[in-house]
matplotlib code that plots the C-alpha trace (Angstrom):
import matplotlib.pyplot as plt

x = [89.3, 89.0, 87.1, 84.7, 81.3, 78.2, 77.0, 74.7, 75.7, 77.1, 73.9, 71.8, 73.9, 72.6, 68.9, 67.8, 70.0, 69.4, 66.0, 65.3, 68.6, 68.4, 64.8, 66.1, 68.8, 68.0, 71.0, 71.0, 72.9, 73.9, 76.4, 76.6, 77.4, 74.0, 71.8, 68.8, 69.1, 66.2, 63.7, 66.2, 67.0, 67.2, 66.1, 69.1, 70.4, 73.6, 75.4, 78.4, 80.5, 82.7, 82.7, 85.1, 88.4, 88.7, 88.7, 85.7, 83.6, 84.4, 83.4, 80.1, 79.4, 80.1, 77.7, 75.0, 75.7, 75.4, 72.0, 70.5, 71.7, 69.1, 69.6, 71.3, 72.5, 76.1, 78.2, 81.1, 83.7, 86.1, 89.6, 90.8, 94.6, 94.9, 93.6, 94.8, 91.4, 89.5, 92.0, 92.3, 88.5, 87.8, 90.6, 89.4, 85.9, 87.0, 89.2, 86.3, 83.3, 84.7, 82.3, 84.4, 84.9, 87.0, 89.3, 88.8, 92.4, 94.1, 91.5, 90.8, 87.4, 86.2, 82.9, 80.7, 77.4, 74.8, 73.6]
y = [140.8, 137.5, 137.1, 134.3, 133.3, 134.8, 132.8, 130.1, 130.2, 126.7, 125.5, 127.2, 125.7, 122.2, 123.1, 122.0, 118.9, 117.6, 118.9, 116.2, 116.7, 120.5, 120.4, 118.8, 121.4, 124.6, 126.9, 129.5, 132.7, 135.5, 136.5, 133.5, 135.7, 137.4, 134.8, 133.5, 129.7, 129.1, 128.0, 125.2, 123.8, 120.0, 119.8, 119.5, 116.2, 117.7, 120.9, 122.0, 124.6, 126.5, 130.1, 132.5, 130.9, 133.2, 131.3, 133.2, 132.7, 129.0, 128.6, 130.5, 128.6, 125.3, 126.2, 127.0, 123.8, 121.7, 123.3, 122.8, 119.3, 116.6, 113.2, 111.0, 114.1, 115.0, 118.1, 118.5, 121.3, 122.4, 123.7, 121.8, 121.6, 124.4, 127.4, 128.0, 129.3, 126.3, 123.8, 125.4, 125.7, 122.1, 120.7, 122.7, 121.4, 117.8, 118.3, 119.9, 118.0, 114.6, 114.4, 112.1, 114.4, 112.8, 114.1, 112.4, 111.3, 113.1, 115.9, 119.1, 117.8, 116.9, 115.2, 114.3, 112.4, 113.4, 110.2]
z = [26.2, 24.5, 21.3, 21.6, 20.1, 21.8, 24.8, 23.6, 20.0, 19.9, 21.6, 19.0, 16.2, 17.0, 17.6, 14.1, 13.8, 17.4, 18.5, 21.1, 22.9, 22.7, 24.0, 27.2, 27.8, 29.7, 29.4, 32.1, 31.2, 33.6, 36.2, 38.5, 41.5, 41.3, 39.5, 41.4, 41.4, 43.8, 41.1, 40.2, 43.6, 43.6, 39.9, 37.6, 36.3, 35.1, 36.2, 34.2, 36.0, 33.6, 34.6, 36.2, 37.3, 40.3, 43.6, 45.2, 42.0, 41.9, 45.5, 44.9, 41.7, 43.5, 46.3, 43.8, 41.8, 45.0, 45.7, 42.2, 41.4, 42.1, 43.7, 41.1, 39.2, 38.4, 38.7, 36.3, 36.8, 34.1, 34.3, 37.3, 37.4, 34.9, 36.9, 40.4, 41.7, 40.4, 41.7, 45.1, 45.6, 44.6, 46.7, 49.7, 49.1, 49.1, 52.2, 54.1, 52.9, 51.8, 48.9, 46.8, 43.8, 41.2, 38.5, 35.1, 34.5, 31.6, 31.6, 33.4, 34.4, 37.9, 38.6, 41.5, 41.7, 44.3, 46.0]

ax = plt.figure().add_subplot(projection="3d")
ax.plot(x, y, z, "-o")
ax.set_aspect("equal")
plt.show()
């Protein structure tokens, strides 16, 4: 087990000091393998994927992210080049779908903009 802050605690920390920004963020908490994303399809301007590092989870989380991001929106994945499951899933996606996902040089972040 890893000791970490409770989910959402950093988000809540800034509620008072940045109310306008926090008011525009809708943090969704739950098990991404069973979460019902259907109410959010084609509606999210930014999707940040930073969940399980297991290959199958990354694939599932990515499929969900592709469904919920809106036109002109961006998906950002974390831990590329660090965790094998993340790296393999994203490289396979790019080989198969030719989306044009890009690694931000010097980071473990990958992004894609939905046209």
